[in-house]
DRENNUZA-504183 format. One record per atom (N, C-alpha, C): residue number from 1; chain; atom name; z, y, x. Coordinates in Angstrom, 3 decimals, padded with zeros to 6 digits. Layout:
// DRENNUZA-504183
     k   c    a          z          y          x
   NUM   A   CA          Z          Y          X
...
This chain:
// DRENNUZA-504183
     k   c    a          z          y          x
     1   A    N    000.123   -000.952    000.673
     1   A   CA   -000.288   -000.083    000.022
     1   A    C    000.110    001.188    000.662
     2   A    N   -000.932    002.290    000.377
     2   A   CA   -000.976    003.478    001.435
     2   A    C    000.292    004.288    001.272
     3   A    N    000.414    005.275    002.342
     3   A   CA    001.636    005.866    001.841
     3   A    C    001.380    007.255    001.054
     4   A    N    000.062    007.340    000.511
     4   A   CA   -000.174    008.350   -000.622
     4   A    C    000.396    007.720   -001.972
     5   A    N   -000.039    006.285   -001.962
     5   A   CA    000.602    005.586   -003.306
     5   A    C    001.820    005.524   -003.284
     6   A    N    002.503    005.228   -002.302
     6   A   CA    003.931    005.094   -002.105
     6   A    C    004.829    006.597   -002.649
     7   A    N    004.124    007.651   -002.080
     7   A   CA    004.761    008.787   -002.423
     7   A    C    004.442    009.082   -004.064
     8   A    N    003.490    008.672   -004.535
     8   A   CA    003.177    008.938   -006.124
     8   A    C    004.276    007.990   -006.913
     9   A    N    004.448    006.841   -006.351
     9   A   CA    005.623    005.826   -006.923
     9   A    C    006.955    006.344   -006.984
    10   A    N    007.168    007.096   -005.940
    10   A   CA    008.433    007.251   -005.701
    10   A    C    008.919    008.624   -006.859
    11   A    N    007.868    009.286   -007.267
    11   A   CA    008.266    010.315   -008.306
    11   A    C    008.485    009.568   -009.400
    12   A    N    009.628    009.835   -010.245
    12   A   CA    009.819    009.564   -011.729
    12   A    C    010.222    010.510   -012.426
    13   A    N    009.884    010.550   -013.611
    13   A   CA    009.995    011.400   -014.523
    13   A    C    008.865    012.499   -014.940
    14   A    N    009.177    013.606   -015.579
    14   A   CA    007.990    014.260   -016.071
    14   A    C    008.201    015.710   -015.813
    15   A    N    009.206    016.183   -014.597
    15   A   CA    009.215    017.393   -014.365
    15   A    C    008.082    017.884   -013.376
    16   A    N    007.404    019.062   -013.321
    16   A   CA    006.679    019.587   -012.206
    16   A    C    006.703    019.235   -010.869
    17   A    N    005.888    018.874   -010.126
    17   A   CA    005.667    018.683   -008.803
    17   A    C    006.261    020.116   -008.019
    18   A    N    006.820    019.936   -007.076
    18   A   CA    007.361    021.050   -006.084
    18   A    C    006.397    021.170   -005.041
    19   A    N    006.418    022.343   -004.511
    19   A   CA    005.302    022.957   -003.413
    19   A    C    005.603    022.086   -002.148
    20   A    N    006.985    021.507   -002.236
    20   A   CA    006.996    020.680   -000.862
    20   A    C    006.382    019.413   -001.037
    21   A    N    006.256    018.912   -002.317
    21   A   CA    005.666    017.689   -002.416
    21   A    C    004.290    017.757   -002.576
    22   A    N    003.843    018.749   -003.262
    22   A   CA    002.245    019.091   -002.870
    22   A    C    001.874    019.280   -001.483
    23   A    N    002.647    019.878   -000.698
    23   A   CA    002.170    020.217    000.504
    23   A    C    002.392    018.669    001.618
    24   A    N    003.101    017.647    001.087
    24   A   CA    003.295    016.350    001.546
    24   A    C    002.112    015.437    001.243
    25   A    N    001.849    015.874    000.167
    25   A   CA    000.747    014.985   -000.793
    25   A    C   -000.605    015.592    000.280
    26   A    N   -000.848    016.481    000.404
    26   A   CA   -002.198    017.123    001.162
    26   A    C   -001.847    016.697    002.510
    27   A    N   -001.070    016.533    003.282
    27   A   CA   -000.725    016.081    004.456
    27   A    C   -001.147    014.716    004.699
    28   A    N   -000.698    013.697    003.676
    28   A   CA   -000.749    012.466    003.722
    28   A    C   -002.273    012.200    003.330
    29   A    N   -003.098    012.897    002.619
    29   A   CA   -004.283    012.902    002.372
    29   A    C   -005.189    012.948    003.359
    30   A    N   -004.876    014.446    004.053
    30   A   CA   -005.562    014.577    005.218
    30   A    C   -005.313    013.350    006.654
    31   A    N   -004.165    013.066    006.844
    31   A   CA   -004.066    012.078    007.752
    31   A    C   -004.677    010.780    007.290
    32   A    N   -004.767    010.418    006.320
    32   A   CA   -005.259    009.212    005.912
    32   A    C   -006.691    009.233    006.264
    33   A    N   -007.395    010.235    005.821
    33   A   CA   -008.973    010.565    006.243
    33   A    C   -009.232    010.693    007.854
    34   A    N   -008.473    011.681    008.361
    34   A   CA   -008.435    011.764    009.667
    34   A    C   -008.400    010.627    010.639
    35   A    N   -007.310    009.923    010.361
    35   A   CA   -007.080    008.749    011.387
    35   A    C   -007.925    007.382    010.760
    36   A    N   -008.904    007.352    009.956
    36   A   CA   -009.532    006.349    009.633
    36   A    C   -010.194    005.603    010.979
    37   A    N   -010.130    004.676    011.177
    37   A   CA   -010.736    004.027    012.439
    37   A    C   -012.219    003.889    012.617
    38   A    N   -012.909    004.055    013.556
    38   A   CA   -014.279    003.894    013.823
    38   A    C   -014.345    002.301    014.062
    39   A    N   -014.842    001.602    013.021
    39   A   CA   -014.831    000.115    012.735
    39   A    C   -015.960   -000.210    013.828
    40   A    N   -017.224    000.407    013.429
    40   A   CA   -018.610   -000.027    014.004
    40   A    C   -018.340    000.214    015.627
    41   A    N   -017.509    001.045    016.160
    41   A   CA   -017.463    001.696    017.373
    41   A    C   -016.498    000.534    018.161
    42   A    N   -015.471    000.233    017.546
    42   A   CA   -014.631   -000.950    018.013
    42   A    C   -015.047   -002.187    018.074
    43   A    N   -016.102   -002.519    016.994
    43   A   CA   -016.374   -003.976    017.468
    43   A    C   -017.575   -003.625    018.514
    44   A    N   -018.321   -002.601    018.717
    44   A   CA   -019.267   -002.499    019.940
    44   A    C   -018.335   -002.353    021.164
    45   A    N   -017.485   -001.870    021.249
    45   A   CA   -016.570   -001.709    022.312
    45   A    C   -015.795   -003.029    022.768
    46   A    N   -016.017   -004.004    021.972
    46   A   CA   -015.484   -005.153    022.083
    46   A    C   -013.841   -005.595    021.768
    47   A    N   -013.411   -004.234    021.131
    47   A   CA   -011.907   -004.253    020.487
    47   A    C   -011.654   -005.102    019.257
    48   A    N   -012.696   -005.227    018.308
    48   A   CA   -012.546   -006.080    016.994
    48   A    C   -013.666   -006.835    017.078
    49   A    N   -013.498   -008.033    016.545
    49   A   CA   -014.624   -009.213    016.099
    49   A    C   -014.924   -009.209    014.921
    50   A    N   -016.038   -009.139    014.126
    50   A   CA   -016.414   -008.953    012.802
    50   A    C   -017.290   -010.058    012.255
    51   A    N   -016.844   -010.810    011.019
    51   A   CA   -017.678   -011.783    010.661
    51   A    C   -017.357   -012.028    009.171
    52   A    N   -018.206   -012.029    008.408
    52   A   CA   -018.222   -012.373    007.039
    52   A    C   -016.980   -011.209    006.191
    53   A    N   -017.200   -010.195    006.768
    53   A   CA   -016.275   -009.027    005.984
    53   A    C   -014.750   -009.191    006.763
    54   A    N   -014.628   -009.781    007.589
    54   A   CA   -013.221   -009.865    008.171
    54   A    C   -013.450   -009.480    009.523
    55   A    N   -012.450   -008.651    010.034
    55   A   CA   -012.177   -008.214    011.505
    55   A    C   -010.969   -009.163    012.118
    56   A    N   -011.028   -009.170    013.507
    56   A   CA   -010.304   -009.924    014.154
    56   A    C   -010.011   -008.906    015.258
    57   A    N   -008.854   -008.518    015.279
    57   A   CA   -008.226   -007.403    016.263
    57   A    C   -008.143   -008.308    017.914
    58   A    N   -008.636   -007.812    018.851
    58   A   CA   -008.644   -008.263    020.220
    58   A    C   -007.326   -008.014    020.968
    59   A    N   -006.739   -006.912    020.391
    59   A   CA   -005.656   -006.291    021.103
    59   A    C   -004.459   -005.995    019.962
    60   A    N   -003.268   -005.635    020.562
    60   A   CA   -002.338   -004.856    019.587
    60   A    C   -002.568   -003.427    019.107
    61   A    N   -003.269   -002.843    020.122
    61   A   CA   -003.729   -001.391    019.626
    61   A    C   -004.976   -001.336    018.792
    62   A    N   -005.812   -002.504    018.633
    62   A   CA   -006.885   -002.603    017.743
    62   A    C   -006.228   -002.872    016.470
    63   A    N   -005.123   -003.743    016.332
    63   A   CA   -004.589   -004.380    014.988
    63   A    C   -003.850   -003.214    014.558
    64   A    N   -003.043   -002.506    015.427
    64   A   CA   -002.207   -001.220    014.751
    64   A    C   -003.218   -000.311    014.122
    65   A    N   -004.554   -000.352    014.712
    65   A   CA   -005.405    000.883    014.073
    65   A    C   -005.672    000.416    012.776
    66   A    N   -006.009   -001.005    012.523
    66   A   CA   -006.693   -001.167    011.322
    66   A    C   -005.697   -001.827    010.391
    67   A    N   -004.643   -002.111    010.649
    67   A   CA   -003.778   -002.979    009.605
    67   A    C   -003.548   -002.031    008.588
    68   A    N   -003.145   -000.579    008.783
    68   A   CA   -002.586    000.375    007.488
    68   A    C   -003.731    000.578    006.848
    69   A    N   -004.870    000.118    006.910
    69   A   CA   -006.234    000.295    005.979
    69   A    C   -006.486   -001.122    005.262
    70   A    N   -005.593   -002.186    005.552
    70   A   CA   -005.920   -003.577    005.402
    70   A    C   -005.902   -004.049    003.605
    71   A    N   -006.894   -004.400    003.300
    71   A   CA   -006.739   -004.764    001.830
    71   A    C   -006.556   -006.507    001.580
    72   A    N   -006.457   -007.145    002.771
    72   A   CA   -006.160   -008.347    002.561
    72   A    C   -006.131   -008.932    003.899
    73   A    N   -005.076   -009.883    004.359
    73   A   CA   -004.883   -010.647    005.755
    73   A    C   -004.821   -012.054    005.469
    74   A    N   -005.443   -012.658    006.461
    74   A   CA   -005.594   -014.330    006.330
    74   A    C   -005.409   -014.562    007.835
    75   A    N   -005.001   -016.047    007.996
    75   A   CA   -005.012   -016.365    009.228
    75   A    C   -006.013   -017.568    009.398
    76   A    N   -006.611   -017.426    010.737
    76   A   CA   -007.801   -018.215    010.910
    76   A    C   -007.156   -019.701    011.214
    77   A    N   -007.982   -020.569    011.347
    77   A   CA   -007.749   -022.166    011.544
    77   A    C   -006.902   -021.920    013.001
    78   A    N   -007.298   -021.293    013.961
    78   A   CA   -006.757   -021.166    015.397
    78   A    C   -005.651   -020.182    015.683
    79   A    N   -005.069   -019.571    014.124
    79   A   CA   -003.956   -019.000    014.135
    79   A    C   -004.126   -017.792    014.473
    80   A    N   -005.012   -017.042    014.489
    80   A   CA   -005.361   -015.677    014.733
    80   A    C   -005.516   -015.025    013.144
    81   A    N   -004.931   -013.634    013.348
    81   A   CA   -004.652   -012.916    012.001
    81   A    C   -006.382   -012.236    012.004
    82   A    N   -006.596   -012.561    010.749
    82   A   CA   -008.244   -011.874    010.249
    82   A    C   -008.035   -010.798    009.225
    83   A    N   -008.358   -009.617    009.427
    83   A   CA   -007.987   -008.457    008.432
    83   A    C   -009.464   -008.367    007.649
    84   A    N   -008.959   -007.864    006.486
    84   A   CA   -010.156   -007.136    005.570
    84   A    C   -009.940   -005.844    005.362
    85   A    N   -010.738   -004.884    005.860
    85   A   CA   -010.218   -003.421    005.967
    85   A    C   -011.150   -002.548    004.700
    86   A    N   -010.290   -001.709    003.810
    86   A   CA   -010.845   -001.013    002.898
    86   A    C   -011.766    000.042    003.415
    87   A    N   -013.209   -000.025    002.877
    87   A   CA   -013.918    001.248    003.121
    87   A    C   -013.232    002.519    003.266
    88   A    N   -013.782    003.817    004.098
    88   A   CA   -013.297    004.822    003.826
    88   A    C   -013.974    005.450    002.494
    89   A    N   -012.943    005.838    001.545
    89   A   CA   -013.034    006.341    000.313
    89   A    C   -013.773    007.641    000.443
    90   A    N   -014.815    007.742   -000.131
    90   A   CA   -015.603    008.990   -000.150
    90   A    C   -015.032    010.169   -000.813
    91   A    N   -014.324    009.984   -002.157
    91   A   CA   -013.691    010.936   -002.782
    91   A    C   -012.604    011.461   -001.807
    92   A    N   -011.728    010.477   -001.492
    92   A   CA   -010.750    010.990   -001.010
    92   A    C   -011.277    012.071    000.383
    93   A    N   -012.324    011.665    000.993
    93   A   CA   -012.707    012.560    002.130
    93   A    C   -013.231    013.632    001.741
    94   A    N   -013.699    013.868    000.566
    94   A   CA   -014.066    015.142   -000.021
    94   A    C   -013.133    015.883   -000.467
    95   A    N   -011.961    015.099   -000.864
    95   A   CA   -010.643    016.117   -001.237
    95   A    C   -009.926    016.633   -000.274
    96   A    N   -009.951    015.920    001.066
    96   A   CA   -009.470    016.365    002.132
    96   A    C   -010.251    017.442    002.889
    97   A    N   -011.781    017.554    002.505
    97   A   CA   -012.263    018.737    003.270
    97   A    C   -012.073    020.035    002.511
    98   A    N   -011.676    019.802    001.046
    98   A   CA   -011.458    020.751    000.084
    98   A    C   -010.097    021.582    000.456
    99   A    N   -008.816    020.742    001.118
    99   A   CA   -007.461    021.128    001.188
    99   A    C   -007.412    021.870    002.220
């Protein structure tokens, strides 16, 4: 679950959102868009292995870069973690550019 979703779930009740909460949500949206990993570049550099929609990280740094965008994780037959990564959200990217 993304940090944006967590922040929205933590709010309960029907009172207006405070200025601080608005600023926090804007920061979370911008961070999510700005920190999206260059998956094709990482595969080309040999940091990730890609097969049939699943990525396998070759290092801890590569794993840490993509795991926060994971939609699903499985373990291969040889015991390696394989991660399905969410595509970059175009609407969220457009919203971040407007903020």
